[in-house]
N, C-alpha and C positions, 0 to 999 in steps of 0.2 A: 503494500498499499505506499510506505514512504519512499520506497527504492528510487522514482524518478527524481525525486527532491535530493535525496542524498548523492545520486549518481553527478547530479549539477554541483554541488557542494564539493565535492570530492576529487572531480575532473582534474583540475590545476594542479592540486598537489601529487596526486597520482601519477599525472604526466610527468612532471619534473622527476620524480624519483624513479621512475619507469627511464627515463633518458641516462642517468647517471648508472643504472645498472646495465643499459646496453652497452655503455662504454664501457662496461666490464666482463662484457660477453654473455651476460645472463640472454635467455631466449623464453619466451613466453612458456612455454611446454615443460621446461626445465622448473621454472618457478611455480606453476601449478603442481607438478609432482613434488616439489620441496614442501609445498605448502601444505599439501595432503598428508606425507609423511609427519609433519609437525603436529598437525592437527591430530591425527591418529594416535600420536602419544597421550593425547589426554585422555584416551580409554583406560590403560592402566592406571592413570593417576587418579580417576574417579572410582574405579574398582578398589584402589587402596585409601582411598579419602583424602587425596592430597587434590582439594577444589580449588584452590589457587593456584596451585601449578597448571591445572586443567583450564581454569578460566584464561590464563595466560597463554596457554598454547591454543585454545581455540580462537582467541583475538589475533594471534600472529598468523593462524591458516586464514582468517576471513582477512588479514593485511594481503596476504600472498594471493588471494583470489581477488582482490582489487588491482595487485600489481601486475599479475599475469595478462588482463585485459587490457589494462594500459600500454604493457609492453607491445603486444599485438597488433592495436590502434597505431602503435609508433613504428611498425616493422611492417609484417605482413600477414595480416588474420588469417586463419584458416579454419576448414572445417573440420581437419583432425584436431587441431587445438580445442575447438567448441565443445566437440564432441567428448575430448578428454575433460576438460574442466566441469561440463555437465556431470558426465558421470562420476566423477569423484567428488563431487559435491553432493550428490544425493548419498553415497556410500558413507562419506562424513556424519551429514546430519542423522542417519539412524544408527550410525555407530554410537554417536555421545547418547543417545536415548537407551541403546543397547546397554552401554555401560552403566548407566544408572540403575537398570533393571537387575544387573549382576550384582551391583552394589548392594542391593537391598532386594530380593527377588520377592521377600513376603510382603513387603507394602507396595513394591513399585512395578510389579509385573502386568498386573492389569492395565493401570494407567498408562505404562510405557508401551505395551501392546496397541492400544489402542490410538495411542499417538503415531507410533508407527505406522498403522494400518491406515489412518488419515494421511500421513505422507504418501502412501500409494494412491489415495484418490487426487490430492494436488498434483502428484508427479505424472500419473497417468494421462489426467486432462490436460495436463500443459503440454507434454509430449506427444500426444496424441494430436493434438491441434495444432501444435508446431510442423508436424509431418503435411497435414492438410493445407497449412496455409502457405508452406511452401510449395505446394502442387498446383496451388490456385493463385499464387501471386499476390499472397495478400498481406499488406506491409505490417509493421509493428511502429506507429509513430512515436510512442513514448520509449521506446529502447533501439532506436537505430543502429546502435555500436554494436548490437548483439549478433551472434552467429546465426541464429534461429529467430524464429517468430518468440516474441517472448509475452507471454498472457499474464497481463497482471491479476491481482487480487486481494482480498484482506491479507491474507498470510503471504508474504514474499520472501525475499531474502533475508533484508533486515530485521522481519518480525521473528524469523526462525533464529536467527543469530541472538538477538533479544532474549529471546527463552531459553536458548541454550545457555546463556550467561546467567540467566534468573536461575537456573538450575544449579550452577556451580556456587553462585551467592546465596541461595537458600537451600539447600538441598533436602531439608526435612521437608519442605514444601512441595517436593515434585509431583506427589499425587495431584494437589490441587492445579498447579500451574500446566502439568501436562494434560489434564482433562480439559480444562479452561481452552487451552490452545489447541488441542484436538477438536473441539467443537469449530472453533476459527478454521481450522483446515478444511473441516466438512463442508462448511458454507463457502468458503473459496471454491472447494471441489464442485459443489452445485451449481455455483454460479458460473463458474468455467463450461460444465458440460451444458447448462441452458444457453449460454452465450454463444459457446462455439458452434452448438448445434444448429442454432438457427440464424448463426453467419454463414454457415457451410450451405444451408438450404437456402439463404436468400442469394448467395453467392451462384448456386447451380440455376437458380431460376431467372438471375439477372442476364 
């Protein structure tokens, strides 16, 4: 929901940092992989109760996610890079939730499973529409820099990261936070399915 605003605010500083990394030989794909590895280190940190460390690793992962896109725009964006970035992001999001389930399965299992199921709703509707949008040449005006059609919603990247950070700051409130966010994700999925379906019907009829 807030991603377009944040993208505008962060574009210049990320661009400046990206230029410095490019001078040092960094590529978008290498930053994507490095950010993913760093982020996945948060999983054992969460399982062993090191929530502050996990929070730092999650934030570093998100910094990498911003930098890889900026580097790609400064050099040459590729479908392969976009594919890698999106795939690793989805794995990372679910891995953090899974870590909290492992840390306290008795309390967190149902809420964590419900949240991961909701990610299937948001992710599936997002990717399915992106495929059809590409096929029909439907533009994404709010996200022209993305490598595929980026369908917005109530729960996007910023909201997801905010929730992952809240998990680390308030681990005892995981069930409440996860349950509320899962409902928001399901609302996002329902809206995307409705809008996506009717957009494609209108495209077919036009």
